[in-house]
C-alpha positions as CSV (number, residue, x, y, z in Angstrom):
1,X,-22.3,-78.0,183.1
2,X,-20.0,-80.7,181.8
3,X,-21.5,-83.4,179.6
4,X,-22.0,-87.0,180.4
5,X,-20.4,-89.2,178.0
6,X,-22.5,-92.3,177.0
7,X,-20.5,-95.4,176.7
8,X,-21.7,-97.9,174.1
9,X,-22.4,-101.3,175.4
10,X,-19.5,-103.9,174.5
11,X,-20.9,-105.9,171.0
12,X,-20.8,-109.9,171.5
13,X,-17.9,-109.5,168.5
14,X,-15.6,-107.2,170.4
15,X,-16.0,-109.3,174.0
16,X,-12.3,-110.7,174.9
17,X,-12.5,-114.5,174.3
18,X,-8.9,-115.0,175.3
19,X,-10.1,-117.7,177.7
20,X,-10.6,-120.1,174.5
21,X,-6.8,-119.4,173.5
22,X,-4.8,-122.6,172.5
23,X,-1.3,-123.2,171.9
24,X,-0.5,-122.1,168.2
25,X,-2.8,-119.1,168.6
26,X,-1.4,-115.5,167.8
27,X,-2.6,-112.6,170.2
28,X,-1.9,-109.1,171.5
29,X,-0.7,-108.4,174.8
30,X,0.4,-105.5,177.0
31,X,4.0,-105.4,177.6
32,X,5.5,-103.9,181.0
33,X,5.4,-100.3,179.5
34,X,2.0,-100.8,178.5
35,X,2.5,-101.0,174.6
36,X,0.6,-103.4,172.5
37,X,2.9,-106.0,171.4
38,X,2.2,-109.2,169.2
39,X,2.9,-112.8,170.3
40,X,2.4,-116.5,169.5
41,X,0.7,-118.2,172.5
42,X,2.9,-121.4,173.3
43,X,1.4,-123.0,176.5
44,X,-1.9,-121.9,178.8
45,X,-1.3,-122.8,182.5
46,X,-3.6,-122.0,185.6
47,X,-2.2,-121.0,188.8
48,X,-3.7,-119.6,192.2
49,X,-6.8,-119.2,190.1
50,X,-5.3,-117.1,187.4
51,X,-5.4,-118.2,183.9
52,X,-1.4,-117.6,182.5
53,X,0.0,-117.9,179.1
54,X,3.3,-118.6,177.8
55,X,4.2,-116.5,174.8
56,X,6.9,-115.7,172.4
57,X,6.8,-112.2,171.3
58,X,7.1,-111.9,167.6
59,X,9.1,-108.5,168.1
60,X,11.6,-109.3,170.4
61,X,11.8,-113.1,170.5
62,X,11.6,-113.6,174.2
63,X,9.5,-116.0,176.2
64,X,7.3,-114.6,178.6
65,X,4.4,-115.8,181.0
66,X,1.6,-113.1,181.7
67,X,-1.9,-113.4,182.9
68,X,-4.7,-114.0,180.1
69,X,-6.2,-110.7,181.2
70,X,-3.5,-108.7,179.6
71,X,-4.1,-110.6,176.2
72,X,-6.6,-110.1,173.8
73,X,-7.3,-111.4,170.1
74,X,-8.1,-108.0,168.9
75,X,-5.8,-105.0,169.3
76,X,-8.9,-102.5,169.8
77,X,-9.7,-104.3,173.0
78,X,-6.3,-103.4,174.7
79,X,-5.9,-99.4,173.3
80,X,-5.8,-97.2,176.4
81,X,-5.7,-99.9,178.9
82,X,-3.2,-100.5,181.3
83,X,-1.6,-103.8,182.9
84,X,-2.5,-102.8,186.5
85,X,-6.1,-102.0,185.7
86,X,-6.9,-105.3,183.5
87,X,-5.1,-107.4,186.4
88,X,-5.0,-105.8,189.8
89,X,-4.3,-109.4,191.6
90,X,-1.3,-109.7,189.8
91,X,0.2,-106.0,189.1
92,X,-1.6,-104.3,192.1
93,X,0.6,-103.2,195.0
């Protein structure tokens, strides 16, 4: 019989507080290949009840507009995640 994995509750320090992001902050995000990248936040927007961030990727130096749900201030919160899971209302089929 297979054992169940017990998931530890998420500590308050590990919760994603990207909703408090402001222009000038730096964050991690998932790119189109679900790789973790680093970016600077330039602007925050709200469209169709989805919070969006306009960012500049610090690796490719491109402007992107992505949902805040695929961003995080800590890299560990994005490990093993996919864009489609985090934000199905935008990337779902």
